[in-house]
BAMIKOL-25221 format. One record per residue: x negated, y, z of N, C-alpha, C, O in turn; residue in one letter. Coordinates in steps of 0.001 Angstrom, whole numbers, plus 500000, padded with zeros to 6 digits. Example, Ala and Ser with C-alpha at 12.3 -4.5 7.8 and 13.67 -1.06 7.14 Angstrom:
2
486810494310507800487700495500507800486800496700507800485764496681508465a487150497750507080486330498940507140487100500030507870486591501138508039s
END
This chain:
424
224560408732754842223696408746753669222890407563753216222548407473752037m222580406671754089221962405326753843222793404690753088222429404152752042n224026404669753525225041403802752580225410404190751226225938403460750388h225039405573751079225169406078749741223920405663748834224004405361747644i222906405693749491221446405569748910221621403955748529221444403632747355i221914403094749366222275401901749142223234401437748071222988400535747270q224389402164748136225323401962747064224513402249745415224496401486744450y224083403204745514223441403636744136222298402724743690222241402379742510v221381402316744582220410401313744303221041400122743745220698399643742664i222078399588744574222743398533744225223702398456742741224087397461742125g223869399658742506224630400065741047223528399788739965223809399273738883r222256400160740320221502400156738993220505398882739188219495398787738491f220806398002740075219805396817740234220374395843739074221573395684738848k219398395267738433219697394299737414220515394784736258221423394085735808d220262395796735834220700396683734718220400395904733535221288395528732770v219113395638733356218423395134732042217726395969731377218082397144731470g216628395676730577215673396460729926216235397397728989215761398531728924p217386396974728111217969397775727332218458398985727791218085400043727284m219344398933728802219857400025729640218830400976730276218975402193730392y217843400299730646216745401310731270215988402159730199215645403336730311n215807401368729196215276402072727809216086403250727435215554404357727352f217394403066727198218403403867726855218357405154727723218323406297727265a218359404804729085218578405782730082217333406676730131217541407858730404l216067406285729906214850406954729809214724407688728456214341408858728419v215012407073727472214978407946726101216101409034726251215732410199726106l217264408828726491218158409855726361217723410945727349218085412072727010t217095410876728386216451411806729394215352412530728741215255413757728757l214500411704728146213134412608727521213751413354726365213414414527726212v214634412799725517215209413684724343215790414868725017215363415997724775i216903414611725989217525415753726310216546416833727014216548417987726585g215832416519727934214729417357728623213994418121727472213810419337727422l213595417153726529212608417857725703213369418902724716212764419867724248g214566418676724467215382419350723434215685420770724506215373421876724065g216139420689725542216619421512726315215376422618726706215513423825726904m214304421934726745213013422862727268212876423914726128212003424759726324s213515423999725089213360425039724072214261426379724600214149427481724065n215009426152725534215711427167726249214688428403726576214862429616726459v213756427784726950212470428828727589212153429706726420211811430848726728l212191429432725197211766430151724172212707431317724135212279432433723839w214067431095724445215147432137724335215033433037725330215208434235725105f214691432511726693214460433507727490213090434340727347212946435422727915f212231433832726651211220434961726416211341435811725111210987436990725114e211827435225724032211897435912722892213491436473722541213662437392721740h214458435896723143215697436211722873216085435346721576215422434393721168g217406435890720926217993435295719854217194435519718578217659435090717523h215890436233718595215276436390717345214829435388716748214672435349715528g214506434227717729213856433314717112214940432047716656214558430922716335i216319432475716701217387431755715975217707432092714633217097433084714234s218502431550713793219008431642712661220088432875712503220544433312711447g220345433273713717221688434147713857221131435560713512219946435857713360l222188436350713421222165437848712966223116438654713305224069438150713899s223129440092713033224260440614713271225633440268712456226752440494712916d225409439751711319226634439675710391227060438024710723228212437649710505m226185437237711181226263435777711547225915435614713152224829435145713493v226948436050714157226598435998715357226841434609716227226295434369717304p227651433859715627227890432582716151227395431492715073227672431487713874w226585430553715790226129429479715040226429428168715453227577427920715821g225424427150715447225803425690715930226311425611717436227092424744717828i225820426534718166226200426397719872227795426734719706228575426014720330y228270427693718974229907428136719181230537426962718307231709426777718632i230118426150717335230463425014716781230576423849717635231534423077717660s229514423783718340229390422675719463230499422766720426231181421822720827g230621424207720805231554424585721860233087424244721408233896423698722157l233290424544720418234692424186719868234822422413719483235909421836719457a233789421881719265233816420315719008233998419877720259234977419151720426f233199420164721356233154419453722599234508419781723557235033418986724337f234901421080723302236313421307723935237268420363723572237943419781724422i237404420120722110238340419276721283238368417972721813239412417418722157g237169417432721893236991416050722537237455415793723884238009414747724221t237199416839724696237800416821726138239132416871726369239726416242727245s239644417688725512241096417948725510241623416690724877242512416206725577a241398416064723893241903414928723193241955413697723936242927412942723967g240730413514724606240547412216725656241317412193726755241276411303727605a242189413365726779243286413188728124244466412441727662245346412110728457t244524412139726305245624411556725807245679410005726163246718409360726019m244598409494726596244553407923727189245424407715728348246169406741728452i245287408888729441245868408994730734247391409122730482248275408576731144g247546409934729413248930410164729116249734409045728749250879408904729177l249149408202727932249600407123727531250086406006728564251084405288728499q249006406076729618249235405113730913250456405544731571251516404919731613i250177406756732117251065407147732956252424407736732817253334407689733644h252420408384731462253625408818731010254705407893730140255928407847730264a253932407249729315254589406246728463254657404582728763255297403707728178f253690404502729972253812403091730486252998402057729594253335400873729606g251877402515728782251167401914728165250007401293728950248892401812728907k250213400371729547249357399953730768247991398953730198246994398694730872h248231398543728940247269398061728295245913399052727961244845398588727559e246099400136728142244824401173728005244368401279729242243319401922729215y244685400922730422244124401056731732242760400615731841242036401297732566h242169399426731164240795399275731265239785400371730868238617400474731242p240605401309729882239588402286729442240035403875729989239569404936729574i240965403704730926241341405135731652240251405843732353240041407036732134a239604405204733124238406406052733783237283406232732973236616407231733242t236917405567732102235988405828730918236507407127730175235686408021729971r237722407278729788238414408226729165238142409672729789237744410608729096a238412409777731263238207410596732161236773411325732273236593412542732311i235811410332732315234411410637732351233811411221731092232838411975731064i234507410784730047234032411285728717234846412915728427234466413728727585l235820413062729199236299414275729062235677415371729832235663416580729601a235167414685730798234343415526731923232890415980731355232356417072731549l232434415012730692231165415333730067231237416188728788230339416972728479i232463415976727990232485416939727141232670418414727254232123419280726570s233558418568728260233821420156728987232309420610729250231800421555728648i231590419780730288230152420137730744229330420598729540228700421655729572i229344419863728577228733419993727116229059421249726467228181421999726040s230459421527726373230829422699725913230475424133726471230283425155725812a230429423954727956230026424933728861228531425302728823228143426463728954m227619424128728616226230424539728100226224425078726770225320425896726600n226960424869725773226833425527724509227112426967724769226362427845724342c228168427216725454228421428671725490227697429600726340227671430821726187v227045428857727353225978429659728201224655429760727308224008430800727427m224266428945726573223184429061725792223318430021724647222388430728724259l224495430012724136224900431131722994224832432625723841224390433590723218d225184432773724978224843434073725567223424434289725431223054435463725401v222589433405725345221093433640725575220648433552726805219704432774726938g221090434205727946220776433848729282221825433160730031222916433704730202n221604432180730416222874431444731151223159432233732588224325432209732980p222363432795733244222896433603734236223878434781734200224537435201735152f223863435320732735224910436356732525226227435479732267227282435916732727r226231434459731672227494433775731559228081433387732903229300433294733048a227253433168733850227827432681735178228479433654735824229264433279736695m228343435037735595228991436093736108230475436297735836231189437030736520k230934435500734649232378435382734199233006434016735145232463432916735247i234240434434735751234803435523735977234910436209737241235809436937737662p233601435766737876233499436351739274233015437791739333233517438489740213f232152438314738560231945439715738379232375440525737283232709441710737293l232310439584736185233085440372734977234390439699734875234475438513734555l235369440410735131236647439847734993237635440993734577238097441904735264n237833440672733196238881441601732242239998440627732078239740439751731252n241259440538732687242202439844732436242667439830730966243288438853730548p242436440700730304242864440970728717241811440245727891242118440059726713t240729439842728261239686439496727423239862437909727102239907437058727990s239955437633725730239999436085725534238940435229726154239077434125726682m237821435970725985236482435270726722236675434787728219236312433654728534f237280435698729197237567435657730349238592434507730681238352433690731570v239713434479729949240663433516730089240138432160729523240282431137730191i239590432139728418239003430812728081238199430102729104238394428928729418s237053431065729735235971430602730562236605430214731840236135429280732490s237695430904732261238307430501733502239163429217733354239365428443734289t239554429089732341240415427703732054239665426482732027240216425449732408s238178426464731525237314425368731659237118424951733081237068423773733435y237001426057733935236999425644735638238010424938735701237864423740735946m239083425387735533240380424935735906240763423431735405241451422639736049g240248423224734276240342421960733638239467420822734168239885419664734181f238010421229734692237201420513735314237741420018736735237611418874737172m238333421022737337238825420534738698239983419468738309240041418466739022t240838419579737325242001418643737070241415417188736889241755416161737477i240508417354735987239624416004735635238839415572736971238768414362737187l238341416311737736237951415601739007238807415047739725238603413932740205g239872415700739920240942415022740924241472413811740502241720412881741270l241699413793738992242077412636738313241179411500738255241572410338738359e239929411853738082238986410849738373238768410227739936238491409057740198l238924411087740687239028410642742264240196409833742573240023408852743295y241422410111742110242523409162742432242586407893741498243124406853741878f241936408052740101241743407044739527240864405789740134241167404596740119s239664406426740680238704405527741464239452404860742691239195403674742898v240358405506743535241156404904744694241844403862743989241843402725744461k242496404148742796243449403159742403242726401827741902243244400719742039l241445402044741291240728400880740832240405400184742064240812399030742203t239754400721742933239574400000744185240682399193745123240451398419746052l241673399526744702242986398994745262243211399577746722243562398840747644g243024400734746860243030401421748197244271402449748064244553402976749140k244967402793747112245677404183747053246953404010747845247591402957747842p247248404941748429248683405316749251249655405428747922249332405420746734s250698405513748411251899405858747442251710407376746954251897407673745774d251321408341747939250929409673747378249827409629746482249992410245745429w248690409019746657247648408985745731248026408439744467247482408950743488e248939407399744252249470406942743021250280408047742342250185408216741127r251020408749743054251831409994742457250973411091741902251239411704740868k249925411294742660248873412529742325248180412115740906247990412906739982m247810410624740902247233410378739779247927410632738657247435411126737643l249433410208738844250355410305737528250356411698737253250161412122736114k250588412510738330250741413849738185249639414644737298249889415435736388f248215414207737828247227414949737319246988414319735596246670415033734644m247179413180735554247114412607734074247935413115733286247543413169732120a249206413616733551250262414218732841249922415612732691250026416146731586v249455416360733881249143417730733662248028418018732809248010419025732101l246962417061732848245755417383732184246013417690730604245395418579730018a246956416891729993247284416939728780247738418532728101247093419129727239v248886418958728686249284420229728217248241421623728628248040422652727984p247715421196729909246635422272730283245622422187729287245382423243728702y244950421149728944243837420789728028244232421512726609243487422348726098a245377421142726069245721421393724806246087422831724564245662423412723565l247029423553725637247639424742725401246562425908726114246109426919725578v246328425404727485245485426764728197244235426496727643243730427521727184v243375425247727483242028425330727087241634425472725625240812426287725207v242255424660724951241724424496723518242478425606722686241887426272721835h243799425764722975244456426855722183244015428070722407243953428832721443a243639428500723627243050429835723595241634429821723087241193430887722658f240838428719723079239494428776722213239716429187720806239039430027720214t241000428340720182240990428879718900241831430131718813242145430547717697g242198430732719849242795432130719729241449433076719791241457434174719234a240548432700720343239387433454720307238910434051718800238542435190718514i239045432944718005238740433378716491240007433897715899239909434717714986f241362433459716372242585433867715585242533435521715847242895436173714868g242185436195716874242304437368717105241320438407716363241415439625716513v240417437812715591239463438515715013240135438998713779240540438213712922v240261440363713678241081440816712349240200440909711154240677440878710019k238890441024711390237958441431710236237680440053709525237033440112708479a238093438823709970238044437580709456239466437128708789240428436901709523r239549437019707532240811436657707027240999434993707487242054434531707920e239900434319707316240014432859707429240467432530708760241318431653708910v239921433222709847240275433273711255241864433698711661242619432937712265w242178434888711271243214435887711588244365435213711202244904435610710169n244948434115711907246182433473711577246682432890712757245812432455713512t247738432777713080248449432385714332248462430667714347248856429987715295p248014430233713259248015428740713156246730428204713494246611426985713610l245699429015713676244368428599714006244467427712715227244204426511715180l244876428379716388245295427481717589245769426280717523245374425322718187p246922426289716456247586424904716324246534423844715513246548422638715760v245723424384714625244807423613713985243707423073714940243222421948714817h243409423820715748242305423493716739242995422222717728242443421156718000f244028422566718061244829421403718998245098420106718517245112419098719223v245320420149717250245496418885716414244380418314716263244292417160716683v243251418917715651242149418264715573241453417795716745240621416898716609s241702418315717937241298418022719175241964416729719500241224415834719907a243142416502719397243712415125719602243049414027718857242626413030719442l242932414230717317242123413196716856240769413030717239240319411906717464a240028414141717338238520413736717882238250413244719279237255412568719542s239236413626720252239093412887721476239623411537721434238971410674722023g240661411215720858241161409864720859240001408965720169239741407847720613v239364409483719130238439408801718404237341408629719175236915407475719142a236635409510719973235505409569720697235748408341721991234865407543722306l237003408389722580237077407288723406237311406096722846236932405141723523v237924405802721603237899404327721067236652403922720611236271402751720622l235847405107720109234440404494719592233557404218720604232698403387720307m233513404704721795232692404312722990233251403246723735232640402654724624v234444402990723367235042401566724117234600400346723229234364399221723670s234525400719721959234355399512721161232961399240721243232528398095721374v232150400384721159230815400159721269230307399428722633229313398701722623l231123399699723887230774398998724966230990397615724832230162396812725263t232107397235724231232443395823723923231373395198723031230986394056723278v230900395864722050229668395406721336228438395026722404227905393921722500y228193395959723009227045395900723784227155394900725216226331394079725619l228183395202725681228359394055726890229038392785726729229202391985727650k229425392622725545229893391242725033230971390965726031230933389945726720k232163392061726151233122391707727186234222392622726435233943393751726033k235468392047726286236579392713725706237180393831726662237011393625727863e237790394870726334238464395852727196239839396101726881240648396453727739l240180395897725456241556396045725100242127394815724354241418394096723650l243307394638724527244036393515723531243984393875722234243538394948721828s244517392831721437244711393155720051245974394187719658246108394939718692k246823393920720779248031395067720672247685396295720858248128397228720189e246755396416721904246356397658722283245690398498721115246009399642720791a244605397633720491243938398092719413244928398779718267244907399939717856y245753397745717907247034398218717000247677399324717367247886400167716494n248112399557718678248735400828718984247825401978718910248251403006718381h246598401938719383245542402857719177245319403298717767245317404461717364a245142402270717113245086402846715614246221403456714910246007404155713919g247265403273715289248668404135714780248666405467715487249120406484714962w248160405432716648248091406704717245247112407855716622247380409039716415l245749407062716359244807407943715659245070408371714296244512409330713764l246012407565713704246267407571712332247417408700712352247429409533711445a248206408730713188249290409931713368248555411402713450248925412358712768f247439411445714403246704412566714597246149413112713561246135414320713326f245504411959712672244866412375711531245765412863710394245325413694709600l246887412428710293248026412810709323248075414309709658247791415170708825m248479414599711019248724416271711301247472416884710821247599417743709949l246226416582711256245125417311710930244926417453709583244474418532709201t245232416358708554244946416549707234246057417406706499245832418054705478l247383417326707191248378418061706571247933419683706578247991420408705585f247536420038707734247167421403708056246071421893707175246226422939706546i244768421071707076243602421213706404244136421400704825244024422478704240d244682420305704262245144420453702905245967421784702440245630422369701411v246942422191703154247704423331702915246963424579703267247378425646702815f245822424544704090245164425486704077244563426047702803244802427147702305d243643424992702308243051424942701213243880425513699951243457426311699115y245070424962700004246050425329698842246693426588698987247155427155697997v246770427088700143247177428829700433246065429594699899246253430521699112i244879429230700309243696429876699883243443429995698512243066431106698141v243575428999697563243463428945696062244529429698695699244320430466694759l245745429698696234246868430245695439246806431820695572246975432622694654y246514432118696973246673433519697103245377434324696301245432435463695835n244388433544696282243078434059695471242592435620695907242121436516695207k242884435577697286242158436840697996240790436534697762240318435419697542t239965438045697855238464438114697768237841437110698749236969436293698455h238398437279699938237736436449701156238177434952701055237501434124701667e239012434637700494239679433096700091238816432595699189238279431520699453g238497433305697890237912432806696984236348432765697428235731431785697011i235784433492698044234393433298698458234338432304699385233280431674699396e235336431921700316235124430971701155235177429620700150234382428740700481l235896429376699126236119428307698430234688427917697705234129426820697723w234250429163697047232994429085696629231684428504697383230730427912696878h231901428826698662230689428672699583230999427022699948230090426195700022l232357426714700149232590425419700618232333424286699576231948423179699951l232575424611698121232305423838697211230849423991696492230471423356695507t230123424976697209228866425137696623227721424858697661227288423716697817g227285425839698302226140425737699388226453424592700433225601423871700952r227774424545700649228124423744701807229022422698701411229779422227702260y229040422242700145229806421271699822229653419725700637230548418888700759k228377419644701093228138418348702051229150418372703160229864417397703396i229213419631703920230111419520705218231459419739704658232332419319705418t231875420234703633233161420195703013233739419013702825234854418780703290f232948417989702015233192416743701474233211415618702781234004414678702839f232115415939703862232224415243705148233611415448705763234246414444706086m234098416586705940235414417031706459236440416238705884237074415419706549n236637416453704632238021416146703793237742414649703595238587413799703874m236632414381703145236360412677702484236518411808703735237369410919703685g235766411969704898235784410922706003237215411158706645237726410132707092l237856412171706755239043412208707353239984411207706553240576410272707091l240043411488705333240946410446704470240490409222704535241301408318704732f239113408929704388238851407459704565239390406844705895239938405742705928l239182407691707064239473406946708322240822406739708344241240405788709005a241808407642707581243245407690707602243491406399706854244196405533707372l242946406224705665242971405008704693242901403721705405243778402862705318g241751403608706164241260402448707117242225402042708146242407400842708352i243011403156708971243883402679709846245077402477709453245863401933710228l245522402898708060246869402331707587246752400902706941247713400340706415l245701400454707012245665398885706669245781398088708058245428398543709146t246322396859707838246393396139709165244914395814709602244649395984710792k244070395431708882242635395178709005241964396354709834241168396240710766a242446397441709304241871398759710005242310399117711506241782400032712138g243253398364711971243932398662713083243391397420714179244014397053715175r242169396928713748241209395840714762240308396519715271240201397721715026t239405395795716162238265396416716795237436396886715669237196398094715654k236993396211714799235916396942713995236508398003713214236015399129713289n237551397770712439238116398878711685238482400183712422238405401263711835g238874400089713687238857401220714428237714401827714907237814403034715126i236492401215715158235335401666715177234739402659714002234215403755714201f234920402089712877234490402562711745235273404062711546234676405115711325i236770403910711677237447404954711684237351406098712618237736407229712323a236804405757713796236653406741714757235501407642714643235428408839714921s234347406599714043233060407308713469233416408295712407232981409442712506v234141407962711438234313408649710458235229410004711061234755411118710836c236143409935711594236821411108712337235928411923712977235864413090712592t235078411479714062234210412389714721233233413353713937232879414489714249i232870412541712756231775413252712063232624414265711207232199415408711041l233688413903710722234597414565709623235036416020710545234863417138710059g235561415834711786236030416741712472234672417912712854234716419138712757i233692417180713236232422417913713522232113418944712350231805420130712470g232260418244711256231693419178709904233039420230709668232892421327709130a234138419815710068235257420891710293234700422160711110234597423285710623y234386421838712315233878422821713238232840423716712543232968424937712628r231806423168711850230846424009711263231319425025710335230978426205710253i232449424140709418232967425086708280233674426194708637233552427247708011n234614426042709850235640426979710206234745428245711043235173429396711111i233562427843711596233064428769712362231799429490711643231835430691711378i230804428765711380229422429067710833229824429712709382229756430918709147s230255428719708447230343428959707074231329430339706854231058431295706127v232506430171707661233552431428707466232738432762707656233138433780707091a231481432785708525231230433843708858230210434618707580229867435800707591q229861433599706526228905433943705618229737434827704571229092435447703726l231068434914704581231704435752703650231203437344703960231229437717705132i230816438138703064230416439507703250231722440214703637232816439975703127p231481441089704576232658442088705130232733443120704129233799443730704041l231749443430703331231775444466702168230700443976701361229851443212701819y230699444499699843230031444008698968228367444237699003227476443478698623a228293445528699584226857445866699757226159444988700619224986445324700778e226467444092701151225734443257702252225128442191701437224155441617701926l225555441826700248224995440616699249225331439433699806226417439214700343g224384438608699693224734437170700039224180436921701537223092437323701949e225056436245702211224539436032703674224306434604703676224910433801702965l223182434263704712223003432894705156222907432688706379222614433607707143e223171431243706871222496431041708256222067429597708327222807428656708038y220847429492708721220158428339708884219564428047710243218556428597710687i220142427310710737219585426755712370218232426762712335217740426229711341p217392427278713247216046427195713258215694425899714384216504425473715207t214552425493714234214142424090714994214728424444716687215522423649717189f214342425480717356214766425633718440216285425283718822216645424497719699p217071426022717993218272425737717873218908424340717974219714423957718821e218336423590716841218535422330716636218241421387717710219014420540718160i216934421643718104216491420759719265217428421127720714217615420215721519a217833422116720905218662422369721926220107421637721728220623420983722634i220604421786720658221854420854720509221766419445720645222645418847721266m220519418663719985220216417600720160220062417194721702220446416110722141v219471418165722448219429417872723759220708418052724525220891417395725550g221419418729724176222897418536724821223521417311724621223948416628725552i223607416943723216224015415435722957223510414428723740224168413498724206f221963414684723926221301413404724687221510413391726245221416412392726959a221826414740726675222175414719728006223531414326728319223806413784729390i224359414569727456225957414063727720225721412596727520226391411976728347g225064411840726782224985410288726730224341409684727842224791408659728353i223293410267728259222616409992729739223586410145730763223680409286731639h224315411144730747225298411361731841226323410189731934226576409592732980l226876409932730733227577409028730499227138407623731100227904406928731768y225842407280730800225368406007731067225126405820732692225268404799733364l224742407057733073224595407182734703226088407079735406226191406455736462v227026407585734913228517407825735397229005406580735519229449406127736574l228939405921734358229876404611734172228989403364735137229574402298735327t227864403521735601227265402706736673227684403092737930227865402221738781r227905404496738236228004404902739562229612404781739845229955404350740945l230551405127738940231774405133739149232233403577739128231767402810738287v233133403174740058233897401881739757234854401952738610235709402834738529p234679400936737662235424400685736400236491399804736727236457399016737673l237535399959735856238783399037735962238456397504735461238895396466735956e237549397650734327237059396078734014236480395395734995236447394165734967d235922396149736038235186395514737025235799394833738394235258394131739249e237260395365738245237938394933739517239360394331738899240452394897738951y239073393055738310240100392233737690241180391958738649242316391890738179r241015391781739966242052391201740846242826392272741308243732391918742063h242745393513741080243732394486741446244882394785740606244789395054739408v246203394721741406247324395094740755247265396631740691247355397277741735d247111397258739453247019398469739167248385399340739580248302400434740140f249512398777739268250610399514739284251706399215740339252884399539740192y251215398579741397252166398270742654253144397051742325253276396603741186g253776396593743384254656395550743367255675395840742528255887394940741716e256382396786742443257449397089741715257390397492740214258339397983739603k256194397234739705255746397725738437256462396812737533256607395644737894s256959397233736321257461396196735274257631396920734180258483397793734014d256449396397733083255359395169733279254217395497734153253643396587734141p253947394603734832252402394738735206251591393754734739252015392669734342w250049394184734771249205393504734020248167392605735085247662393129736078i247996391503734788247340390512735563245820390288734673245726390122733456k244906390330735488243530390124734897242967388686735085242878388271736241f242614387963734153242080386760734278240947386496733292240982386930732140k239831385690733836238804385329732989239306384349732055240224383611732414e238797384253730863239096383325729702237717383123728956236856384004728952n237599382177728468236471381806727325237001382106726004238047381571725635v236380382895725285236847383311723889236005382186723095234785382023723128h236943381473722391236134380333721718235618380778720430234551380318720025e236352381726719671235635382205718387234370382861718811233513382536717989e233891383596719674232726384401719725232034383919720882230947384463721076h232407382973721761231562382240722897231195383380723940230035383454724345g232091384201724347231673385093725687232876385261726211233948385124725622y232670385614727526233936385994728282234597387355727919233997388384727608k235890387181728012236469388546727835237811388680728870238144387719729563e238428389764728898239478389860729796240754389880728991240939390674728068n241638388957729386242901388772728749243941389418729758244039389352730983v244743390121728699245941390589729584247257390044729579247799390080728474y247918389548730509249193388895730336250289389881730934250070390416732020e251334390099730314252225390904730694253534389890731569253986388890731010e253928390238732697254795389517733258255972390210733645255776391360734039h257196389787733633258452390712734199259142389943735151259359388732735107k259553390968736248260362390345737288259297390010738375259637389461739423g
END
């Protein structure tokens, strides 16, 4: 126990005033926002903007967003362990941590939407209906957290330079397994929760899980790249090479093309069919909710345009494109979930509206702040690859293998990691 305490104290020693300020600020905002949960315990959902016609609000939009970023973040591990893109290794553990924090944030969203988190904890232990989409998806979250936890453990063993051959194989296995599990079992079933709702024409399509998966790939990769570049800006230390940025730019651009392909044809079919619900959705998106609509489409097209240029596939370009991607897909989650419920199921209902109340918004801000706080803490406690430059991550038989060395960056005047590939 004393060794653990000494390790924790040592890791947070000399972190700097800015880090301490960010740590305290995110904790205060997080706890302040989450304190509004007590209002829901006392008054129930009556203090929210939800109703019997619009039962799912920003918590469920947050669920879909965080599930997507957690699933998409696993692509970094796949690039390393399945395709041999070892230049991504300096951000491998960061990607796992971001995926873990995202799935935790998603579970927070769904538990708060229930109103009483203790009821949500009964699934699947006490409330276990194997035919329920809610039970299937909730159970899959726990399985995903287990896979990510094991992947993080073996990744740390590798980073410290103490892995056995079995542990190396297990890391590769977990990294590869995480991707199909996250995309098919976790996120596709999350999309299926909406897709099986027959009363909503916008949701009731077998392509909705596919759309969820594709947008998850874009948002997850964008989140990892945005945080990685932000780390470079703050720490004044490079994590990726120019070649890695270029490859990451093309990877994100490919996922954006797939996302926009489905987005565009969704709207084309809605306008061509001219069904009552489709026309009503279009009027909502181009009327009351034109801001989120143009954020969704405009920012995704802007991100793709940036990445298709050579300058856009550099550190600065990727940062801008990643921010645009995250905001654009966040807007999509609001449109597909909250706005889609504002279409009246029958004419007598009149015009519906959903306006999140202050407690709802404060709690969502709190969830984001707690997520940032957890990232700041975990990236101090968990050994990261860029801190262990002496380690041969891939063993003596690896080809190519990456050697770390310190170099002075003449242009910017600070130290960075330079990666050299050697053969033989």
